[in-house]
MITOR-716566 format. One line per field, with one value per atom (N, C-alpha, C): residue in one letter; z, y, x. Coordinates in nm, 2 decimals, decimal comma. Layout:
<sites>
code [A	...]
up [Z	...]
north [Y	...]
east [X	...]
</sites>
This chain:
<sites>
code [M	M	M	K	K	K	L	L	L	K	K	K	G	G	G	G	G	G	S	S	S	A	A	A	Q	Q	Q	C	C	C	V	V	V	T	T	T	I	I	I	A	A	A	T	T	T	E	E	E	S	S	S	S	S	S	V	V	V	K	K	K	E	E	E	M	M	M	V	V	V	L	L	L	P	P	P	G	G	G	A	A	A	Y	Y	Y	A	A	A	I	I	I	L	L	L	S	S	S	P	P	P	A	A	A	L	L	L	I	I	I	G	G	G	M	M	M	L	L	L	V	V	V	G	G	G	P	P	P	A	A	A	C	C	C	L	L	L	A	A	A	G	G	G	M	M	M	L	L	L	A	A	A	G	G	G	A	A	A	I	I	I	A	A	A	S	S	S	G	G	G	C	C	C	M	M	M	L	L	L	G	G	G	I	I	I	M	M	M	M	M	M	S	S	S	N	N	N	A	A	A	G	G	G	G	G	G	A	A	A	W	W	W	D	D	D	N	N	N	S	S	S	K	K	K	K	K	K	Y	Y	Y	V	V	V	E	E	E	I	I	I	E	E	E	C	C	C	Q	Q	Q	R	R	R	R	R	R	A	A	A	D	D	D	L	L	L	P	P	P	E	E	E	G	G	G	S	S	S	K	K	K	E	E	E	N	N	N	P	P	P	H	H	H	N	N	N	Q	Q	Q	G	G	G	F	F	F	N	N	N	T	T	T	V	V	V	K	K	K	K	K	K	N	N	N	A	A	A	E	E	E	G	G	G	A	A	A	E	E	E	K	K	K	L	L	L	T	T	T	S	S	S	S	S	S	D	D	D	G	G	G	T	T	T	V	V	V	V	V	V	T	T	T	W	W	W	V	V	V	D	D	D	K	K	K	S	S	S	K	K	K	P	P	P	S	S	S	Y	Y	Y	D	D	D	L	L	L	K	K	K	G	G	G	K	K	K	H	H	H	G	G	G	K	K	K	L	L	L	E	E	E	F	F	F	N	N	N	F	F	F	I	I	I	P	P	P	K	K	K	H	H	H	T	T	T	L	L	L	H	H	H	H	H	H	D	D	D	A	A	A	C	C	C	V	V	V	V	V	V	G	G	G	D	D	D	T	T	T	V	V	V	G	G	G	D	D	D	P	P	P	F	F	F	K	K	K	D	D	D	T	T	T	S	S	S	G	G	G	P	P	P	A	A	A	L	L	L	N	N	N	I	I	I	L	L	L	I	I	I	K	K	K	L	L	L	M	M	M	S	S	S	M	M	M	I	I	I	A	A	A	L	L	L	T	T	T	I	I	I	A	A	A	P	P	P	L	L	L	M	M	M	E	E	E	G	G	G	N	N	N	G	G	G	T	T	T	Y	Y	Y	E	E	E	D	D	D	W	W	W	G	G	G	Y	Y	Y	G	G	G	L	L	L	I	I	I	P	P	P	L	L	L	G	G	G	L	L	L	C	C	C	I	I	I	V	V	V	A	A	A	T	T	T	V	V	V	I	I	I	A	A	A	S	S	S	M	M	M	W	W	W	A	A	A	G	G	G	G	G	G	V	V	V	L	L	L	D	D	D	E	E	E	A	A	A	D	D	D	V	V	V	G	G	G	D	D	D	K	K	K	E	E	E	E	E	E	K	K	K	K	K	K	E	E	E	D	D	D	E	E	E	Q	Q	Q	D	D	D	E	E	E	E	E	E	K	K	K	D	D	D	V	V	V	D	D	D	E	E	E	M	M	M	M	M	M	Q	Q	Q	D	D	D	S	S	S	V	V	V	A	A	A	N	N	N	N	N	N	E	E	E	I	I	I	S	S	S	E	E	E	A	A	A	Y	Y	Y	A	A	A	A	A	A	A	A	A	H	H	H	A	A	A	D	D	D	A	A	A	T	T	T	P	P	P	L	L	L	I	I	I	N	N	N	M	M	M]
up [7,65	7,56	7,46	7,45	7,29	7,21	7,10	6,97	6,87	6,81	6,66	6,57	6,52	6,39	6,28	6,15	6,08	6,00	5,84	5,76	5,81	5,82	5,86	5,97	6,10	6,17	6,13	6,11	6,02	5,97	5,87	5,79	5,87	5,97	6,05	6,13	6,20	6,27	6,17	6,07	5,97	5,90	5,92	5,85	5,98	6,09	6,20	6,24	6,23	6,27	6,16	6,03	5,93	5,91	5,96	5,95	6,07	6,19	6,30	6,29	6,22	6,24	6,11	6,05	5,91	5,97	6,06	6,13	6,16	6,21	6,23	6,14	6,09	5,91	5,86	5,83	5,76	5,82	5,96	6,00	6,01	5,99	5,97	5,85	5,76	5,62	5,58	5,65	5,59	5,69	5,81	5,90	5,88	5,81	5,83	5,75	5,62	5,56	5,62	5,69	5,73	5,88	5,91	6,03	6,02	5,89	5,85	5,81	5,70	5,64	5,74	5,82	5,88	6,04	6,10	6,19	6,14	6,01	6,00	5,90	5,77	5,67	5,50	5,42	5,26	5,24	5,26	5,23	5,28	5,38	5,45	5,42	5,37	5,32	5,18	5,11	4,95	5,00	5,10	5,12	5,18	5,27	5,28	5,16	5,08	4,99	4,87	4,84	4,78	4,82	4,96	5,01	5,01	5,01	5,01	4,93	4,78	4,65	4,63	4,66	4,59	4,69	4,82	4,92	4,89	4,87	4,83	4,68	4,58	4,46	4,45	4,54	4,54	4,63	4,76	4,81	4,78	4,68	4,61	4,47	4,40	4,30	4,39	4,51	4,58	4,57	4,65	4,72	4,61	4,47	4,39	4,29	4,30	4,27	4,33	4,47	4,58	4,58	4,58	4,57	4,48	4,38	4,23	4,25	4,28	4,27	4,41	4,53	4,61	4,54	4,52	4,48	4,32	4,25	4,14	4,18	4,27	4,32	4,34	4,43	4,45	4,37	4,23	4,13	4,05	4,08	4,01	4,05	4,18	4,26	4,21	4,24	4,23	4,08	3,97	3,81	3,75	3,78	3,69	3,77	3,91	3,99	4,02	3,96	4,00	3,92	3,95	3,84	3,72	3,61	3,51	3,54	3,55	3,53	3,42	3,30	3,16	3,14	3,23	3,15	3,22	3,18	3,27	3,39	3,47	3,63	3,62	3,68	3,64	3,56	3,50	3,40	3,48	3,42	3,49	3,51	3,44	3,46	3,57	3,58	3,66	3,76	3,86	3,93	4,03	4,03	4,12	4,29	4,32	4,46	4,49	4,36	4,35	4,41	4,40	4,41	4,54	4,63	4,80	4,79	4,88	4,93	4,93	4,86	4,90	5,00	5,09	5,21	5,24	5,32	5,42	5,43	5,43	5,46	5,64	5,74	5,82	5,88	5,80	5,83	5,94	6,00	6,06	5,93	5,99	5,92	5,76	5,75	5,60	5,59	5,48	5,42	5,31	5,26	5,13	5,07	4,92	4,78	4,69	4,67	4,59	4,42	4,34	4,17	4,16	4,04	4,02	3,98	3,92	3,90	3,96	4,10	4,21	4,20	4,09	4,09	4,18	4,15	4,25	4,39	4,48	4,61	4,63	4,66	4,73	4,84	4,95	5,06	5,08	5,13	5,11	5,24	5,25	5,33	5,31	5,32	5,29	5,30	5,44	5,44	5,41	5,28	5,23	5,09	5,00	4,85	4,84	4,69	4,62	4,54	4,50	4,36	4,26	4,23	4,08	3,99	3,89	3,78	3,69	3,62	3,58	3,41	3,34	3,19	3,13	3,00	2,97	2,82	2,72	2,58	2,58	2,62	2,61	2,68	2,78	2,90	3,04	3,10	3,25	3,32	3,34	3,39	3,51	3,54	3,69	3,78	3,90	4,04	4,09	4,12	4,17	4,32	4,34	4,51	4,55	4,60	4,63	4,75	4,70	4,78	4,96	5,01	5,17	5,25	5,18	5,23	5,27	5,37	5,37	5,29	5,18	5,03	5,02	5,01	4,93	5,03	5,16	5,24	5,26	5,24	5,24	5,13	5,03	4,91	4,94	5,01	5,03	5,14	5,23	5,31	5,23	5,16	5,01	4,95	4,91	4,86	4,94	5,05	5,16	5,19	5,18	5,21	5,09	5,01	4,83	4,78	4,81	4,74	4,82	4,92	4,99	4,94	4,91	4,88	4,78	4,67	4,55	4,49	4,56	4,53	4,57	4,73	4,80	4,87	4,94	4,97	4,89	4,79	4,70	4,59	4,58	4,52	4,62	4,74	4,85	4,85	4,82	4,85	4,75	4,61	4,54	4,60	4,62	4,69	4,85	4,90	5,00	4,95	4,84	4,80	4,71	4,66	4,61	4,71	4,79	4,93	4,98	5,03	5,11	4,97	4,83	4,76	4,76	4,75	4,74	4,86	5,00	5,12	5,10	5,07	5,05	4,93	4,84	4,74	4,82	4,89	4,93	5,04	5,13	5,22	5,16	5,06	5,02	4,99	5,00	5,01	5,15	5,24	5,38	5,41	5,34	5,31	5,27	5,18	5,07	5,12	5,07	5,13	5,30	5,34	5,48	5,47	5,58	5,58	5,65	5,70	5,79	5,94	6,00	6,12	6,15	6,04	6,04	6,08	6,16	6,20	6,23	6,36	6,38	6,47	6,54	6,62	6,62	6,44	6,37	6,33	6,31	6,33	6,45	6,54	6,70	6,67	6,58	6,59	6,51	6,40	6,33	6,45	6,49	6,59	6,68	6,74	6,87	6,85	6,71	6,64	6,63	6,60	6,59	6,72	6,82	6,94	6,98	6,98	7,00	6,94	6,79	6,72	6,77	6,80	6,83	6,95	7,06	7,17	7,18	7,10	7,07	6,98	6,88	6,81	6,91	7,01	7,10	7,19	7,25	7,31	7,28	7,13	7,05	6,98	6,93	6,82	6,92	7,02	7,11	6,99	7,02	6,94	6,88	6,79	6,67	6,73	6,86	6,93	7,02	7,04	7,16	7,12	7,24	7,17	7,12	7,00	6,93	6,94	6,92	6,95	6,82	6,84	6,72	6,75	6,64	6,65	6,70	6,67	6,68	6,85	6,88	7,01	7,07	6,98	7,04	7,07	6,98	7,02	7,17	7,16	7,27	7,41	7,37	7,49	7,54	7,44	7,42	7,50	7,48	7,52	7,70	7,75	7,85	7,97	7,87	7,95	7,92	7,85	7,91	8,02	8,01	8,15	8,25	8,27	8,38	8,41	8,26	8,34	8,43	8,32	8,39	8,52	8,55	8,70	8,78	8,77	8,83	8,85	8,73	8,77	8,85	8,82	8,95	9,09	9,11	9,24	9,27	9,21	9,23	9,26	9,19	9,18	9,37	9,37	9,50	9,61	9,61	9,71	9,77	9,62	9,66	9,73	9,69	9,71	9,86	9,91	10,03	10,12	10,10	10,15	10,14	10,04	10,06	10,18	10,16	10,28	10,41	10,42	10,56	10,60	10,49	10,54	10,58	10,48	10,53	10,65	10,70	10,79	10,92	10,91	11,04	11,02	10,94	10,91	10,99	10,93	11,03	11,19	11,24	11,32	11,43	11,34	11,43	11,47	11,32	11,34	11,41	11,46	11,50	11,70	11,78	11,88	11,91	11,81	11,76	11,75	11,65	11,63	11,75	11,87	11,99	12,10	12,08	12,15	12,13]
north [-4,61	-4,52	-4,47	-4,34	-4,29	-4,29	-4,33	-4,30	-4,25	-4,15	-4,04	-4,17	-4,12	-4,20	-4,18	-4,28	-4,24	-4,43	-4,39	-4,52	-4,62	-4,56	-4,66	-4,75	-4,72	-4,80	-4,88	-4,87	-4,92	-5,03	-5,00	-5,10	-5,20	-5,17	-5,24	-5,31	-5,23	-5,37	-5,50	-5,43	-5,54	-5,65	-5,61	-5,70	-5,77	-5,74	-5,83	-5,90	-5,87	-5,98	-6,07	-6,03	-6,14	-6,24	-6,23	-6,27	-6,40	-6,34	-6,42	-6,50	-6,49	-6,56	-6,65	-6,65	-6,72	-6,85	-6,87	-6,96	-7,09	-7,09	-7,18	-7,27	-7,17	-7,26	-7,32	-7,26	-7,32	-7,45	-7,42	-7,55	-7,68	-7,64	-7,74	-7,83	-7,72	-7,77	-7,83	-7,83	-7,91	-8,05	-8,04	-8,15	-8,23	-8,22	-8,25	-8,40	-8,36	-8,50	-8,62	-8,58	-8,65	-8,71	-8,62	-8,71	-8,84	-8,76	-8,90	-8,98	-8,99	-9,06	-9,21	-9,13	-9,23	-9,26	-9,17	-9,25	-9,33	-9,28	-9,36	-9,46	-9,40	-9,44	-9,39	-9,51	-9,38	-9,38	-9,44	-9,43	-9,31	-9,30	-9,17	-9,07	-9,06	-8,95	-8,89	-9,00	-8,99	-8,92	-8,98	-8,91	-8,76	-8,72	-8,58	-8,49	-8,55	-8,45	-8,44	-8,55	-8,54	-8,44	-8,43	-8,32	-8,18	-8,16	-8,05	-8,00	-8,06	-8,01	-7,98	-8,03	-7,99	-7,91	-7,88	-7,77	-7,65	-7,69	-7,56	-7,51	-7,57	-7,51	-7,39	-7,50	-7,46	-7,28	-7,31	-7,20	-7,06	-7,11	-7,01	-6,94	-7,04	-6,98	-6,91	-6,91	-6,81	-6,68	-6,69	-6,61	-6,51	-6,54	-6,50	-6,40	-6,49	-6,40	-6,27	-6,36	-6,25	-6,12	-6,16	-6,01	-5,95	-6,00	-5,89	-5,82	-5,90	-5,82	-5,73	-5,71	-5,63	-5,52	-5,54	-5,45	-5,39	-5,43	-5,35	-5,28	-5,34	-5,21	-5,09	-5,07	-4,94	-4,88	-4,93	-4,87	-4,79	-4,90	-4,86	-4,77	-4,74	-4,62	-4,52	-4,50	-4,38	-4,33	-4,44	-4,40	-4,38	-4,48	-4,48	-4,38	-4,43	-4,38	-4,25	-4,14	-4,01	-3,94	-3,79	-3,70	-3,66	-3,61	-3,59	-3,42	-3,37	-3,24	-3,15	-3,21	-3,18	-3,15	-3,21	-3,18	-3,05	-2,97	-2,90	-2,94	-2,86	-2,89	-2,90	-3,00	-3,00	-3,11	-3,16	-3,27	-3,38	-3,49	-3,59	-3,68	-3,66	-3,72	-3,62	-3,53	-3,40	-3,30	-3,38	-3,31	-3,20	-3,14	-3,00	-3,08	-3,18	-3,24	-3,31	-3,34	-3,43	-3,53	-3,59	-3,78	-3,77	-3,67	-3,69	-3,68	-3,72	-3,71	-3,58	-3,50	-3,38	-3,44	-3,31	-3,30	-3,13	-3,11	-2,97	-2,87	-2,76	-2,65	-2,71	-2,74	-2,71	-2,87	-2,97	-3,11	-3,14	-3,24	-3,27	-3,34	-3,26	-3,33	-3,22	-3,14	-3,08	-2,99	-3,03	-2,90	-2,84	-2,75	-2,62	-2,67	-2,65	-2,69	-2,58	-2,50	-2,40	-2,45	-2,43	-2,44	-2,40	-2,39	-2,32	-2,18	-2,12	-2,02	-1,93	-1,97	-1,93	-1,91	-2,00	-1,98	-2,07	-2,23	-2,28	-2,30	-2,33	-2,37	-2,51	-2,56	-2,71	-2,77	-2,82	-2,88	-3,01	-3,09	-3,19	-3,29	-3,40	-3,48	-3,56	-3,50	-3,61	-3,75	-3,79	-3,92	-4,02	-4,00	-4,05	-4,03	-4,15	-4,12	-4,11	-4,03	-4,04	-4,17	-4,22	-4,31	-4,23	-4,13	-4,09	-4,17	-4,18	-4,24	-4,20	-4,24	-4,13	-4,24	-4,14	-4,19	-4,21	-4,32	-4,37	-4,42	-4,38	-4,39	-4,39	-4,31	-4,27	-4,36	-4,46	-4,54	-4,48	-4,52	-4,50	-4,62	-4,64	-4,76	-4,74	-4,64	-4,61	-4,54	-4,60	-4,51	-4,37	-4,29	-4,21	-4,25	-4,23	-4,27	-4,24	-4,07	-3,96	-4,04	-3,97	-4,04	-4,02	-4,06	-4,04	-4,06	-4,17	-4,20	-4,33	-4,37	-4,51	-4,61	-4,58	-4,70	-4,69	-4,58	-4,58	-4,61	-4,57	-4,66	-4,79	-4,84	-5,02	-5,08	-5,00	-5,01	-4,98	-4,91	-4,91	-4,97	-5,06	-5,15	-5,29	-5,30	-5,44	-5,40	-5,30	-5,35	-5,32	-5,28	-5,31	-5,50	-5,51	-5,72	-5,75	-5,71	-5,79	-5,80	-5,67	-5,71	-5,76	-5,84	-5,96	-6,06	-6,08	-6,19	-6,24	-6,15	-6,19	-6,20	-6,13	-6,12	-6,20	-6,24	-6,32	-6,42	-6,44	-6,52	-6,62	-6,62	-6,71	-6,82	-6,69	-6,80	-6,85	-6,81	-6,87	-7,02	-7,02	-7,20	-7,28	-7,20	-7,31	-7,34	-7,28	-7,30	-7,40	-7,39	-7,48	-7,61	-7,67	-7,76	-7,81	-7,77	-7,79	-7,85	-7,74	-7,77	-7,91	-7,94	-8,05	-8,17	-8,17	-8,28	-8,30	-8,21	-8,22	-8,26	-8,26	-8,28	-8,46	-8,49	-8,64	-8,73	-8,68	-8,73	-8,78	-8,64	-8,69	-8,76	-8,80	-8,94	-9,04	-9,04	-9,14	-9,27	-9,32	-9,41	-9,46	-9,36	-9,42	-9,49	-9,50	-9,55	-9,64	-9,70	-9,79	-9,93	-9,99	-10,12	-10,10	-9,98	-9,98	-10,01	-10,09	-10,09	-9,98	-9,96	-9,88	-9,92	-9,79	-9,81	-9,87	-9,95	-9,99	-9,93	-9,91	-9,83	-9,67	-9,69	-9,57	-9,53	-9,54	-9,48	-9,37	-9,41	-9,28	-9,17	-9,21	-9,10	-8,95	-9,03	-8,92	-8,85	-8,88	-8,75	-8,63	-8,67	-8,49	-8,45	-8,54	-8,50	-8,40	-8,45	-8,39	-8,27	-8,27	-8,13	-8,03	-8,09	-8,01	-7,93	-8,01	-7,95	-7,88	-7,89	-7,81	-7,67	-7,70	-7,55	-7,46	-7,53	-7,49	-7,37	-7,46	-7,39	-7,28	-7,31	-7,19	-7,07	-7,10	-6,99	-6,91	-6,96	-6,94	-6,84	-6,89	-6,79	-6,71	-6,70	-6,58	-6,48	-6,54	-6,43	-6,38	-6,48	-6,42	-6,38	-6,25	-6,27	-6,13	-6,12	-5,96	-5,87	-5,88	-5,72	-5,72	-5,81	-5,74	-5,63	-5,62	-5,46	-5,50	-5,42	-5,43	-5,32	-5,39	-5,31	-5,24	-5,14	-5,04	-4,91	-4,82	-4,68	-4,65	-4,53	-4,47	-4,44	-4,53	-4,48	-4,33	-4,27	-4,14	-4,04	-4,11	-4,09	-4,11	-4,23	-4,31	-4,26	-4,21	-4,12	-4,00	-3,94	-3,78	-3,81	-3,91	-3,93	-4,00	-4,04	-4,11	-3,96	-3,89	-3,72	-3,64	-3,64	-3,55	-3,61	-3,72	-3,83	-3,78	-3,79	-3,76	-3,63	-3,53	-3,34	-3,34	-3,41	-3,38	-3,44	-3,56	-3,60	-3,53	-3,44	-3,35	-3,22	-3,18	-3,06	-3,10	-3,19	-3,26	-3,25	-3,30	-3,27	-3,16	-3,08	-2,93	-2,88	-2,90	-2,86	-2,87	-3,03	-3,06	-3,02	-2,99	-2,92	-2,79	-2,72	-2,56	-2,56	-2,62	-2,64	-2,67	-2,77	-2,77	-2,69	-2,64	-2,50	-2,43	-2,38	-2,29	-2,34	-2,43	-2,46	-2,45	-2,48	-2,50	-2,34	-2,24	-2,12	-2,06	-2,11	-2,05	-2,11	-2,21	-2,26	-2,20	-2,18	-2,09	-1,97	-1,87	-1,76	-1,75	-1,83	-1,86	-1,89	-2,00	-1,99	-1,90	-1,80	-1,64	-1,56	-1,56	-1,43	-1,49	-1,60	-1,68	-1,59	-1,60	-1,54	-1,41	-1,31	-1,16	-1,16	-1,26	-1,24	-1,23	-1,36	-1,41	-1,28	-1,21	-1,08	-0,98]
east [5,77	5,84	5,81	5,76	5,68	5,78	5,80	5,94	5,85	5,93	5,90	5,87	5,74	5,71	5,80	5,80	5,89	5,84	5,90	5,86	5,96	6,07	6,21	6,16	6,14	6,08	5,99	5,87	5,79	5,82	5,90	5,97	6,05	6,12	6,19	6,11	5,98	5,91	5,85	5,82	5,78	5,86	6,00	6,05	6,13	6,14	6,23	6,09	6,00	5,84	5,83	5,83	5,81	5,91	6,05	6,19	6,16	6,11	6,07	5,99	5,89	5,79	5,77	5,88	5,92	5,97	6,05	6,15	6,07	5,96	5,86	5,80	5,71	5,64	5,77	5,92	6,02	6,06	6,06	6,09	6,02	5,89	5,78	5,79	5,80	5,80	5,93	6,04	6,17	6,12	6,06	6,09	5,94	5,81	5,71	5,71	5,79	5,83	5,88	6,00	6,08	5,97	5,93	5,85	5,75	5,65	5,54	5,60	5,68	5,75	5,81	5,90	5,99	5,90	5,80	5,73	5,58	5,51	5,44	5,46	5,51	5,57	5,52	5,59	5,59	5,45	5,37	5,23	5,15	5,19	5,11	5,17	5,33	5,38	5,34	5,31	5,26	5,09	5,03	4,89	4,94	5,01	5,02	5,08	5,16	5,22	5,11	5,00	4,90	4,76	4,79	4,71	4,76	4,86	4,93	4,94	4,96	4,96	4,82	4,68	4,57	4,53	4,53	4,50	4,58	4,69	4,79	4,76	4,72	4,70	4,52	4,48	4,31	4,33	4,45	4,46	4,56	4,65	4,73	4,61	4,55	4,46	4,37	4,33	4,22	4,26	4,38	4,47	4,52	4,52	4,61	4,45	4,35	4,23	4,18	4,15	4,14	4,19	4,33	4,44	4,42	4,41	4,38	4,26	4,17	4,01	4,05	4,06	4,09	4,18	4,31	4,40	4,31	4,29	4,25	4,09	4,01	3,86	3,96	4,04	4,08	4,13	4,17	4,25	4,07	4,01	3,85	3,80	3,77	3,77	3,81	3,96	4,03	4,04	3,96	3,99	3,86	3,79	3,65	3,54	3,58	3,47	3,49	3,58	3,54	3,53	3,52	3,42	3,55	3,48	3,61	3,56	3,66	3,71	3,69	3,72	3,70	3,55	3,48	3,34	3,28	3,14	3,11	3,03	3,02	3,01	2,83	2,77	2,63	2,57	2,66	2,61	2,64	2,57	2,55	2,68	2,86	2,95	3,07	2,97	3,04	2,93	2,88	2,75	2,82	2,73	2,74	2,78	2,74	2,72	2,88	2,97	3,09	3,07	2,94	2,95	2,90	2,88	2,82	2,64	2,64	2,48	2,43	2,33	2,29	2,21	2,22	2,12	2,09	1,99	1,94	2,08	2,06	2,11	2,19	2,10	2,10	2,11	2,11	2,15	2,25	2,31	2,37	2,52	2,62	2,72	2,73	2,62	2,64	2,75	2,80	2,95	2,91	2,94	2,88	2,97	2,94	2,97	2,95	3,05	3,03	3,08	3,00	3,07	3,20	3,26	3,39	3,36	3,23	3,20	3,11	3,06	3,00	2,87	2,85	2,69	2,58	2,64	2,56	2,66	2,55	2,57	2,50	2,55	2,52	2,58	2,47	2,53	2,52	2,63	2,67	2,68	2,70	2,71	2,87	2,96	3,06	3,10	3,04	3,06	2,96	2,87	2,77	2,78	2,85	2,84	2,68	2,66	2,51	2,54	2,62	2,62	2,55	2,55	2,51	2,57	2,51	2,58	2,65	2,76	2,90	2,85	2,83	2,83	2,91	2,94	3,10	3,02	3,07	3,06	2,88	2,83	2,66	2,58	2,65	2,59	2,59	2,53	2,53	2,62	2,70	2,79	2,87	2,91	2,97	2,88	2,93	2,87	3,03	2,94	3,02	3,08	3,20	3,25	3,38	3,35	3,46	3,56	3,66	3,78	3,71	3,85	3,80	3,67	3,61	3,48	3,50	3,41	3,40	3,42	3,36	3,37	3,51	3,58	3,69	3,77	3,79	3,90	3,86	3,77	3,73	3,80	3,81	3,87	4,07	4,09	4,24	4,27	4,22	4,19	4,22	4,15	4,14	4,25	4,30	4,43	4,59	4,56	4,69	4,65	4,57	4,57	4,61	4,53	4,51	4,68	4,73	4,88	4,95	4,97	5,08	5,00	4,83	4,80	4,82	4,86	4,85	5,01	5,11	5,22	5,32	5,28	5,36	5,30	5,16	5,16	5,07	5,02	4,98	5,12	5,19	5,29	5,38	5,40	5,47	5,44	5,28	5,24	5,31	5,36	5,41	5,56	5,61	5,75	5,74	5,60	5,60	5,57	5,49	5,48	5,63	5,67	5,81	5,92	5,90	6,02	5,97	5,84	5,83	5,83	5,78	5,85	5,99	6,05	6,21	6,26	6,21	6,24	6,22	6,12	6,03	6,12	6,15	6,24	6,40	6,42	6,58	6,61	6,47	6,51	6,38	6,35	6,29	6,42	6,53	6,62	6,61	6,57	6,56	6,45	6,37	6,21	6,23	6,30	6,29	6,21	6,15	6,07	6,03	6,02	5,98	5,82	5,77	5,62	5,55	5,43	5,37	5,42	5,46	5,52	5,64	5,68	5,83	5,95	6,01	6,12	6,10	5,97	5,92	5,98	6,09	6,16	6,22	6,27	6,34	6,28	6,15	6,06	6,03	6,08	6,09	6,17	6,31	6,39	6,36	6,27	6,21	6,09	6,06	5,96	6,01	6,11	6,20	6,23	6,27	6,30	6,20	6,11	5,95	5,98	5,95	5,93	6,03	6,12	6,24	6,24	6,22	6,21	6,09	5,97	5,83	5,87	5,97	5,99	6,11	6,20	6,30	6,24	6,13	6,07	5,94	5,93	5,86	5,87	6,00	6,07	6,15	6,18	6,26	6,20	6,08	5,99	5,91	5,83	5,74	5,60	5,52	5,44	5,41	5,38	5,34	5,29	5,26	5,24	5,32	5,43	5,54	5,58	5,67	5,74	5,84	5,85	5,97	6,05	6,19	6,31	6,38	6,32	6,33	6,37	6,39	6,46	6,57	6,57	6,72	6,79	6,90	6,94	6,93	7,00	6,98	6,84	6,73	6,60	6,53	6,58	6,57	6,60	6,78	6,83	6,77	6,74	6,70	6,55	6,44	6,33	6,37	6,43	6,51	6,54	6,63	6,66	6,52	6,44	6,30	6,26	6,26	6,17	6,23	6,37	6,42	6,38	6,41	6,40	6,23	6,15	5,99	5,98	6,07	6,07	6,12	6,23	6,33	6,21	6,14	6,08	5,95	5,91	5,80	5,85	5,95	5,98	6,04	6,08	6,09	5,96	5,86	5,75	5,67	5,68	5,64	5,72	5,84	5,93	5,85	5,88	5,83	5,67	5,60	5,47	5,46	5,51	5,55	5,58	5,71	5,76	5,65	5,57	5,48	5,35	5,35	5,25	5,32	5,42	5,46	5,46	5,53	5,52	5,33	5,30	5,16	5,08	5,12	5,09	5,13	5,29	5,32	5,29	5,27	5,19	5,04	4,98	4,85	4,86	4,98	4,96	5,01	5,09	5,13	5,01	4,91	4,83	4,72	4,72	4,63	4,56	4,70	4,66	4,64	4,64	4,64	4,45	4,43	4,29	4,22	4,25	4,20	4,19	4,30	4,33	4,23]
</sites>
């Protein structure tokens, strides 16, 4: 079923998917300290927390730095790497080719560019930036990268990934480390004086809860690519009505075609003896 596009539906899909897919990681974060601490022992739990802190810290710093770099690359291209309209055309900071690769008139993908005064005509290929240098403070520091090219599109993709990297995924690791540490401190009295694999039977309880949560979450959430139940109900009804109308029209056309075929066959059968006579 086709639904009309809209930002509200996109937000609904993203929100529902994110909420569903956070249930299982949250359950693992809460149950894993109890699972390791009770099933194996306090020493193993201490090692797990140390590993979570070390790996989470490095991964969080990487996400923050990488996300910031991706995010700023788009701003760099859209601000520093564009032409300056306040300078005369044809200068190094405001070339006639507008930052695209200059080609011959009959070349594949050639597009015509005319200067604002109409005196200069340039043929360019807008799929390929020329990387002409742009001067700043008397120095050639930046390359022209026009918008809507492959290079700019790549920066837009980087910005799309970089924002959640530096704003959500990276800081969320700090919450994960704190949550696991607080759960470990909460259950610490239950493990006081326990050795390795002592009272391991109690560890089967959080293990069973992890298995149950995994099964339930898999059945409820499914996958990201599963069909999302979004959209206005009225629009769905309209689409269903349109489909029914299309089916009715097709049936009517089919019946009409059959009647025409039968009439033609009957007329042809009546005309055959006359021809033979």
